[in-house]
LUMKOLTOR-899925 format. One record per residue: x, y, z of N, C-alpha, C in turn. Coordinates in Angstrom, 2 decimals, always signed. Atoms other than C-alpha are relative to their C-alpha. Layout:
% residues N
       n.X       n.Y       n.Z      ca.X      ca.Y      ca.Z       c.X       c.Y       c.Z
         X         Y         Z         X         Y         Z         X         Y         Z
...
% end
This chain:
% residues 171
       n.X       n.Y       n.Z      ca.X      ca.Y      ca.Z       c.X       c.Y       c.Z
     -0.87     -1.16     +0.15    -17.69     -2.72     +0.48     -0.87     +1.18     -0.39
     +0.68     -1.24     +0.36    -18.92     +0.83     +0.30     +1.06     +1.10     -0.07
     -1.01     -1.02     +0.18    -17.02     +3.86     -0.91     -0.57     +1.33     -0.43
     +0.33     -1.36     +0.38    -17.04     +7.52     -1.71     +1.19     +0.57     -0.77
     -1.06     -0.61     +0.81    -15.06     +9.37     -4.39     -0.42     +1.41     -0.37
     +0.25     -1.38     +0.38    -14.76    +13.09     -5.04     +1.14     +0.50     -0.86
     -1.00     -0.57     +0.91    -12.97    +14.76     -7.95     -0.69     +1.13     -0.77
     +0.62     -1.11     +0.72    -13.91    +18.27     -9.16     +0.52     +0.08     -1.44
     -0.37     -0.13     +1.41    -13.66    +19.30    -12.80     +1.43     +0.48     -0.21
     -1.36     -0.54     +0.19    -10.36    +21.17    -12.28     +1.10     -0.98     +0.44
     -0.94     +1.06     -0.40     -8.69    +17.98    -10.87     +1.04     +0.46     +1.02
     -0.99     -0.48     -0.97     -6.91    +19.97     -8.14     +0.01     -0.84     +1.27
     +0.05     +0.89     -1.16     -8.07    +17.61     -5.37     -0.72     -1.28     -0.40
     +0.63     +1.30     +0.25     -9.13    +13.98     -5.26     -0.06     -0.75     +1.33
     +0.17     +0.83     -1.20    -10.52    +11.86     -2.41     -0.68     -1.29     -0.39
     +0.65     +1.29     +0.19    -11.41     +8.21     -2.39     +0.07     -0.73     +1.34
     +0.03     +0.71     -1.27    -12.50     +6.35     +0.74     -0.90     -1.23     -0.14
     +0.76     +1.24     +0.03    -13.72     +2.77     +1.14     +0.07     -0.67     +1.36
     +0.00     +0.89     -1.16    -14.75     +0.62     +4.08     -0.49     -1.35     -0.51
     +0.37     +1.33     +0.49    -15.08     -3.12     +3.68     -0.02     -1.01     +1.13
     +0.07     +1.14     -0.91    -15.91     -6.33     +5.49     -0.10     -1.26     -0.86
     -0.03     +1.25     +0.76    -15.07     -9.75     +4.09     +0.15     -1.15     +0.97
     -0.07     +1.19     -0.86    -15.74    -13.05     +5.84     +0.27     -1.23     -0.84
     -0.36     +1.21     +0.72    -13.98    -16.13     +4.54     -0.27     -1.19     +0.89
     +0.39     +1.16     -0.82    -15.45    -19.41     +5.77     +1.04     -1.11     +0.02
     -0.96     +1.11     +0.08    -12.87    -21.96     +4.57     +1.31     +0.49     -0.57
     -1.32     -0.47     +0.42     -9.32    -20.64     +4.48     +0.86     -1.20     -0.38
     -0.89     +1.08     +0.44     -6.98    -22.88     +2.49     +1.41     +0.37     +0.45
     -1.29     -0.25     -0.63     -3.67    -23.16     +4.33     +1.02     -1.02     -0.50
     -1.10     +0.86     +0.45     -0.37    -24.54     +3.04     +0.70     -0.61     +1.21
     -0.74     +0.71     -1.03     +1.34    -27.15     +5.20     +1.04     -0.89     -0.66
     -1.06     +0.90     +0.47     +4.47    -29.29     +4.84     +0.17     -1.08     +1.06
     -0.15     +1.07     -0.98     +4.74    -32.73     +6.45     +1.48     -0.32     +0.25
     -1.38     +0.34     -0.37     +7.88    -34.39     +7.89     +0.86     -0.41     -1.19
     -0.74     +0.41     +1.21     +8.87    -35.69     +4.41     +0.17     +1.16     -0.98
     -0.05     -1.19     +0.84     +8.81    -32.11     +3.03     -0.99     -0.03     -1.16
     +1.07     +0.03     +0.99     +5.67    -32.91     +1.06     -1.00     +1.09     +0.33
     +0.92     -1.11     -0.19     +3.42    -29.92     +0.58     -1.44     -0.50     -0.15
     +1.42     +0.30     +0.12     -0.33    -30.25     +1.21     -0.80     +1.19     +0.52
     +0.85     -1.12     -0.36     -3.27    -27.94     +1.80     -1.21     -0.49     +0.77
     +1.16     +0.37     -0.80     -6.09    -27.99     +4.35     -0.92     +1.20     +0.14
     +0.93     -1.05     -0.41     -9.21    -26.02     +5.17     +0.11     +0.10     +1.51
     -0.34     -0.09     -1.42     -8.19    -24.73     +8.58     -0.90     +0.97     +0.76
     +0.87     -0.94     -0.68    -10.98    -22.29     +9.42     -0.28     +1.20     -0.87
     +0.37     -1.18     +0.77    -11.98    -18.81     +8.43     +0.75     +1.23     +0.44
     -0.57     -1.29     -0.34    -10.99    -15.19     +8.55     -1.10     +1.06     -0.04
     +0.84     -1.19     +0.05    -12.71    -11.90     +9.23     +0.91     +1.14     -0.41
     -0.85     -1.07     +0.53    -11.28     -9.02     +7.21     -0.81     +1.28     -0.10
     +0.65     -1.31     -0.01    -12.44     -5.50     +8.04     +1.06     +1.05     -0.29
     -1.01     -1.00     +0.29    -10.75     -2.41     +6.75     -0.54     +1.31     -0.52
     +0.26     -1.34     +0.49    -10.60     +1.15     +5.60     +1.15     +0.37     -0.92
     -1.01     -0.49     +0.94     -8.77     +2.59     +2.60     -0.34     +1.45     -0.33
     +0.19     -1.41     +0.29     -8.28     +6.30     +2.05     +1.11     +0.45     -0.93
     -0.95     -0.49     +1.01     -6.60     +7.92     -0.94     -0.32     +1.46     -0.29
     +0.24     -1.40     +0.32     -6.13    +11.62     -1.63     +1.18     +0.56     -0.79
     -1.07     -0.74     +0.68     -4.17    +13.95     -3.86     -0.43     +1.46     -0.11
     +0.23     -1.44     +0.05     -3.83    +17.71     -3.92     +1.05     +0.63     -0.88
     -0.94     -0.83     +0.74     -2.25    +20.00     -6.48     +0.20     +1.24     +0.85
     -0.29     -1.17     -0.82     -0.63    +22.52     -4.13     +0.32     +1.21     -0.88
     -0.24     -1.00     +1.05     +0.62    +24.47     -7.17     -0.36     -0.66     -1.31
     +0.41     +0.60     +1.28     -0.82    +23.92    -10.63     +0.20     +1.02     -1.11
     -0.20     -0.78     +1.22     +0.32    +25.30    -13.98     +0.58     +1.39     +0.27
     -0.71     -1.26     -0.23     +2.59    +28.00    -12.65     +1.09     +0.13     -1.05
     -1.03     -0.21     +1.03     +5.11    +29.53    -15.03     +1.32     +0.42     +0.61
     -1.23     -0.39     -0.68     +7.77    +30.31    -12.43     +0.96     -1.19     +0.05
     -0.99     +1.06     -0.17    +10.67    +28.12    -11.31     -0.65     -1.36     +0.24
     +0.71     +1.24     -0.30     +8.28    +25.47     -9.93     -1.35     +0.04     -0.70
     +1.22     +0.01     +0.80     +5.52    +24.60    -12.39     -1.17     -0.61     +0.77
     +1.06     +0.71     -0.73     +3.48    +22.07    -10.34     +0.59     -0.61     +1.27
     -0.36     +0.70     -1.23     +3.57    +20.61     -6.84     -1.21     -0.82     +0.42
     +1.11     +0.89     -0.31     +1.43    +17.58     -6.04     +0.33     -0.83     +1.23
     -0.13     +0.82     -1.20     +0.93    +15.83     -2.69     -1.03     -1.12     -0.07
     +0.90     +1.16     -0.05     -0.55    +12.33     -2.44     +0.13     -0.66     +1.36
     -0.01     +0.71     -1.27     -1.52    +10.43     +0.68     -0.96     -1.17     -0.08
     +0.81     +1.21     -0.02     -2.84     +6.90     +1.12     +0.14     -0.66     +1.37
     -0.01     +0.68     -1.29     -3.81     +5.09     +4.30     -0.87     -1.24     -0.11
     +0.77     +1.23     -0.05     -4.96     +1.51     +4.81     +0.00     -0.53     +1.42
     +0.18     +0.64     -1.30     -6.33     +0.07     +8.05     -0.53     -1.39     -0.27
     +0.40     +1.39     +0.23     -6.54     -3.73     +8.00     -0.18     -0.71     +1.33
     +0.33     +0.77     -1.20     -8.29     -5.45    +10.90     -0.37     -1.41     -0.47
     +0.17     +1.33     +0.53     -7.79     -8.98     +9.61     +0.32     -1.02     +1.10
     -0.18     +0.96     -1.07     -8.26    -11.82    +12.11     -0.44     -1.40     -0.42
     +0.45     +1.38     +0.17     -8.52    -15.60    +12.15     -1.32     -0.18     +0.75
     +1.26     +0.35     -0.63    -11.96    -17.00    +12.97     -0.10     -1.53     -0.02
     +0.08     +1.47     -0.09    -12.23    -20.60    +14.19     +1.12     -0.66     -0.81
     -1.16     +0.46     +0.77     -8.76    -21.21    +12.75     +0.76     -1.00     +0.86
     -0.57     +1.06     -0.84     -7.60    -24.56    +14.17     +1.00     -0.82     -0.79
     -1.02     +0.89     +0.55     -4.41    -26.46    +13.45     +0.39     -0.96     +1.11
     -0.20     +0.99     -1.07     -4.10    -29.69    +15.39     -0.97     +0.31     +1.12
     +0.85     -0.31     -1.16     -5.41    -28.89    +18.87     +0.06     +1.48     +0.37
     -0.16     -1.42     -0.31     -4.50    -25.18    +18.72     -0.97     +0.83     -0.83
     +0.91     -0.89     +0.68     -7.16    -22.63    +17.88     +0.59     +1.41     +0.01
     -0.57     -1.33     +0.14     -5.77    -19.34    +16.58     -1.08     +1.07     -0.20
     +1.11     -0.94     +0.15     -9.23    -17.69    +16.45     +0.26     +1.28     +0.77
     -0.22     -1.31     -0.62     -8.98    -13.97    +17.20     +1.38     +0.57     -0.27
     -1.35     -0.50     +0.30     -5.29    -13.72    +16.27     -0.02     +0.79     -1.31
     -0.14     -0.76     +1.23     -4.19    -11.27    +13.60     +0.41     -0.92     -1.14
     -0.31     +0.80     +1.18     -3.94    -12.69    +10.09     +1.49     +0.14     -0.33
     -1.43     +0.04     +0.27     -0.36    -13.69     +9.28     +0.34     +0.77     -1.27
     -0.51     -0.70     +1.18     +1.55    -11.40     +6.92     -0.70     +1.28     -0.36
     +0.76     -1.20     +0.33     -0.85     -8.44     +7.06     +0.26     +1.09     +1.05
     -0.18     -1.10     -0.95     +0.18     -5.12     +8.66     -1.35     +0.66     +0.29
     +1.25     -0.65     -0.34     -2.59     -3.30    +10.50     -0.10     +1.40     -0.61
     -0.01     -1.37     +0.53     -1.55     +0.17     +9.29     +1.06     +0.15     -1.08
     -0.96     -0.41     +1.04     +0.10     +1.38     +6.07     -0.36     +1.43     -0.39
     +0.18     -1.40     +0.36     +0.56     +5.10     +5.41     +1.08     +0.37     -1.00
     -0.94     -0.40     +1.05     +2.17     +6.40     +2.21     -0.30     +1.45     -0.38
     +0.12     -1.41     +0.41     +2.78    +10.10     +1.48     +1.07     +0.29     -1.03
     -0.99     -0.37     +1.01     +4.50    +11.59     -1.54     -0.19     +1.44     -0.43
     +0.00     -1.34     +0.59     +5.41    +14.94     -3.02     +0.67     -0.11     -1.37
     -0.60     -0.04     +1.32     +6.08    +15.52     -6.70     +0.15     +1.46     -0.41
     -0.33     -1.35     +0.45     +7.81    +18.73     -7.79     +0.22     -0.08     -1.51
     -0.13     +0.01     +1.45     +7.41    +19.42    -11.52     +0.52     +1.37     -0.43
     -0.66     -1.22     +0.45     +9.72    +21.98    -13.10     -0.22     +0.17     -1.51
     +0.12     -0.19     +1.46     +9.64    +23.51    -16.60     +0.90     -0.95     -0.77
     -0.75     +0.83     +0.95    +10.95    +21.51    -19.58     +0.06     -1.48     +0.38
     +0.12     +1.42     -0.28     +9.91    +18.14    -18.15     +0.77     -0.52     +1.19
     -0.76     +0.46     -1.16    +12.19    +17.99    -15.10     -0.93     -0.19     +1.20
     +0.81     +0.24     -1.18    +10.78    +16.58    -11.87     +0.85     -0.62     +1.12
     -0.56     +0.66     -1.17    +11.68    +15.43     -8.36     -1.16     -0.60     +0.76
     +1.06     +0.74     -0.68     +9.58    +12.82     -6.57     +0.58     -0.60     +1.28
     -0.42     +0.59     -1.28     +9.87    +11.79     -2.90     -1.21     -0.66     +0.64
     +1.11     +0.75     -0.61     +7.77     +9.18     -1.10     +0.46     -0.62     +1.31
     -0.25     +0.64     -1.30     +7.59     +7.95     +2.50     -1.08     -1.05     +0.23
     +0.91     +1.10     -0.29     +6.01     +4.60     +3.43     +0.23     -0.44     +1.44
     -0.06     +0.53     -1.37     +5.24     +3.68     +7.05     -0.89     -1.24     +0.05
     +0.75     +1.26     -0.14     +4.17     +0.07     +7.66     +0.15     -0.48     +1.43
     -0.04     +0.46     -1.39     +3.23     -1.20    +11.12     +0.52     -1.43     +0.07
     -0.51     +1.35     -0.22     +4.47     -4.46    +12.62     -0.88     -1.04     -0.70
     +0.70     +1.03     +0.77     +3.53     -7.62    +10.71     +0.16     -1.34     +0.71
     -0.12     +1.33     -0.59     +2.69    -10.95    +12.38     +0.52     -0.99     -1.04
     -0.59     +0.94     +0.96     +4.80    -13.68    +10.77     -0.29     -1.45     +0.34
     +0.47     +1.36     -0.25     +3.32    -16.75    +12.46     -1.44     +0.05     +0.50
     +1.43     +0.06     -0.32     -0.24    -17.88    +13.16     -0.28     +0.31     +1.47
     +0.19     -0.24     -1.42     +0.23    -17.64    +16.95     +0.24     +1.47     +0.37
     -0.33     -1.41     -0.21     +1.30    -13.98    +16.61     +1.06     +0.21     +1.06
     -1.08     -0.13     -0.97     +4.30    -14.65    +18.84     +1.26     +0.60     -0.61
     -1.14     -0.59     +0.70     +6.76    -13.41    +16.20     -0.55     +1.04     -0.98
     +0.42     -1.04     +0.93     +6.38    -10.14    +14.31     +1.22     +0.63     -0.66
     -1.00     -0.83     +0.66     +8.41     -8.25    +11.75     -0.24     +1.41     +0.52
     +0.13     -1.33     -0.58     +9.10     -4.81    +13.20     -0.59     +0.98     -1.01
     +0.49     -1.07     +0.86     +7.39     -1.72    +11.87     +1.18     +0.61     -0.74
     -1.11     -0.59     +0.77     +9.41     +0.07     +9.21     -0.48     +1.21     -0.78
     +0.22     -1.17     +0.82     +9.70     +3.26     +7.24     +0.95     -0.08     -1.19
     -0.81     -0.02     +1.23    +10.94     +3.49     +3.65     -0.16     +1.35     -0.68
     +0.03     -1.23     +0.77    +11.84     +6.53     +1.59     +0.51     -0.32     -1.40
     -0.40     +0.12     +1.41    +12.04     +6.56     -2.22     +0.11     +1.40     -0.57
     -0.17     -1.29     +0.68    +13.32     +9.44     -4.34     +0.36     -0.24     -1.46
     -0.29     +0.11     +1.43    +13.48    +10.00     -8.07     +0.16     +1.41     -0.57
     -0.28     -1.25     +0.69    +14.93    +12.83    -10.17     +0.07     -0.33     -1.48
     -0.02     +0.36     +1.42    +14.30    +12.88    -13.90     -0.55     +1.07     -0.91
     +0.57     -0.86     +1.03    +13.04    +14.39    -17.10     -0.92     -0.85     -0.87
     +1.01     +0.72     +0.79     +9.87    +13.26    -18.91     -0.13     +0.55     -1.41
     +0.19     -0.69     +1.26    +10.38    +15.44    -21.96     +1.21     -0.12     -0.91
     -1.15     +0.21     +0.89    +13.29    +13.92    -23.89     -0.53     -0.60     -1.30
     +0.49     +0.46     +1.31    +12.59    +13.52    -27.60     +1.18     -0.33     -0.90
     -0.94     +0.41     +1.04    +14.60    +11.65    -30.17     -0.84     -0.37     -1.20
     +0.88     +0.20     +1.17    +12.92    +11.93    -33.55     -1.45     +0.16     +0.42
     +1.41     -0.02     -0.36     +9.24    +11.13    -33.09     -0.27     -0.68     +1.35
     +0.17     +0.74     -1.25     +9.85     +9.14    -29.88     +0.26     +0.88     +1.21
     -0.14     -0.74     -1.25     +9.46    +10.54    -26.38     +0.51     -0.97     +1.07
     -0.61     +0.84     -1.02    +11.55     +9.18    -23.50     -0.04     +0.70     +1.35
     -0.19     -0.50     -1.35    +11.83     +9.57    -19.76     +1.32     -0.56     +0.51
     -1.27     +0.40     -0.58    +15.24     +9.48    -18.12     -0.04     +0.40     +1.47
     +0.05     -0.31     -1.42    +15.54     +9.28    -14.34     +1.08     -0.74     +0.77
     -0.90     +0.63     -0.95    +17.77     +8.41    -11.43     -0.81     -0.13     +1.29
     +0.79     +0.22     -1.21    +16.14     +6.86     -8.36     +0.76     -0.74     +1.07
     -0.51     +0.73     -1.17    +17.01     +5.64     -4.89     -1.22     -0.53     +0.73
     +1.13     +0.64     -0.66    +14.63     +3.16     -3.26     +0.42     -0.63     +1.31
     -0.15     +0.72     -1.27    +14.22     +1.64     +0.18     +1.06     +0.60     +0.92
     -0.90     -0.66     -0.95    +16.19     +4.24     +2.13     -0.51     -0.19     +1.42
% end
């Protein structure tokens, strides 16, 4: 794995990028026999290559008007994960995509911060199709999710500070 990170002293922008390559020689795979007894086998290996990128930008910072701060975050993950010499019985799944791993995930969010601790947060998640069996003949469809939260981080009762919010997830 190799990466790069940049963050200036004023913290208005932030970048983090990593590329990686991981080779697993003996993948342990769960199996169930006809009697519903669970057992595990070494069924081959995997090759896992990828890229991760993370960024954040303060579009507005420390303003005293109606909108105090506005922050945008973005994250992207590319996962090129494949079976290598992955054999079950007489079937070799070598070259197929690794089960349960989406190739692309992109997450973007905006956070609006208002005076007196009020905020509004919105996030969008795009996930590409996900192979759900070793043969890659069945996939879960790509999907998009939206999350939103409205709240206040500046509620004080005595010496204690609280956050109160209302959120909607998985829209």
